[in-house]
Legacy VTK file of the C-alpha trace (Angstrom):
# vtk DataFile Version 3.0
C-alpha trace
ASCII
DATASET POLYDATA
POINTS 92 float
82.565 151.718 97.881
79.269 152.281 96.011
76.020 152.609 97.915
73.457 149.798 97.868
71.266 151.799 95.459
73.998 152.449 92.896
74.090 149.977 90.015
77.428 148.532 88.993
78.308 147.750 85.378
78.934 144.193 84.244
82.345 143.755 82.601
82.345 141.533 79.488
85.119 140.153 77.281
84.526 141.175 73.662
84.356 138.208 71.308
84.580 137.882 67.536
82.854 140.386 65.260
80.481 138.504 62.956
79.168 140.183 59.790
76.728 138.136 57.730
74.912 139.818 54.869
75.228 143.270 56.385
74.130 142.220 59.877
76.933 142.768 62.383
76.859 141.146 65.803
79.440 140.948 68.571
78.922 138.948 71.754
80.809 138.446 74.987
83.336 135.653 74.522
82.593 134.312 78.007
78.859 134.526 78.639
77.423 135.308 75.197
75.768 138.628 76.095
75.154 140.771 73.000
77.535 143.750 72.936
76.647 145.041 69.463
73.852 144.147 67.044
73.610 146.361 63.954
71.918 146.189 60.548
74.672 147.858 58.535
72.407 148.509 55.539
70.283 150.735 57.793
73.278 152.651 59.190
73.975 156.070 57.663
77.532 157.408 57.659
79.115 160.541 56.179
80.484 160.056 52.652
84.093 160.479 53.828
83.637 157.478 56.172
81.828 155.303 53.624
84.664 152.841 53.007
85.617 152.357 56.650
84.470 149.327 58.665
81.834 149.766 61.351
83.553 150.448 64.698
83.393 147.475 67.042
84.845 146.487 70.402
88.429 145.200 70.275
88.337 141.401 70.381
89.493 140.233 73.808
89.020 143.728 75.232
86.934 144.481 78.297
83.581 146.197 77.808
81.516 147.600 80.678
77.729 147.430 80.257
75.263 149.357 82.400
71.783 149.517 80.894
72.198 150.851 77.339
75.608 152.420 78.077
78.765 150.613 76.967
82.416 151.641 77.270
85.866 150.078 77.166
87.661 149.297 80.408
91.418 149.598 80.913
93.478 148.108 83.742
90.651 146.090 85.302
92.091 144.114 88.223
89.043 143.176 90.305
86.817 140.167 89.764
83.812 142.147 91.045
81.448 142.808 88.181
83.168 140.482 85.716
80.577 138.364 83.898
82.756 135.285 84.458
82.118 135.606 88.203
78.299 135.679 87.827
75.961 132.715 88.022
75.739 131.282 84.458
71.933 131.221 84.721
71.935 135.034 84.998
74.104 135.679 81.938
72.338 133.526 79.341
LINES 1 93
92 0 1 2 3 4 5 6 7 8 9 10 11 12 13 14 15 16 17 18 19 20 21 22 23 24 25 26 27 28 29 30 31 32 33 34 35 36 37 38 39 40 41 42 43 44 45 46 47 48 49 50 51 52 53 54 55 56 57 58 59 60 61 62 63 64 65 66 67 68 69 70 71 72 73 74 75 76 77 78 79 80 81 82 83 84 85 86 87 88 89 90 91
């Protein structure tokens, strides 16, 4: 069990990847929190990766967010920390 001072990540459900005019955005499908927001025209990649799409979170996958850190979550079985269990006023 974490101590009272330790922050816990919020677990989001990755929604659709939207790319309009080189601006890519992906939000949580449940609460709408921004998971990724990138100006692709300002993103430099090595030449050998030039034709590949920008990596995004798998749609419907679980993404943990703690400050600026984000990572995928496997086998999540608790409702603790899931954005769907938070007060909607906190997640908008």
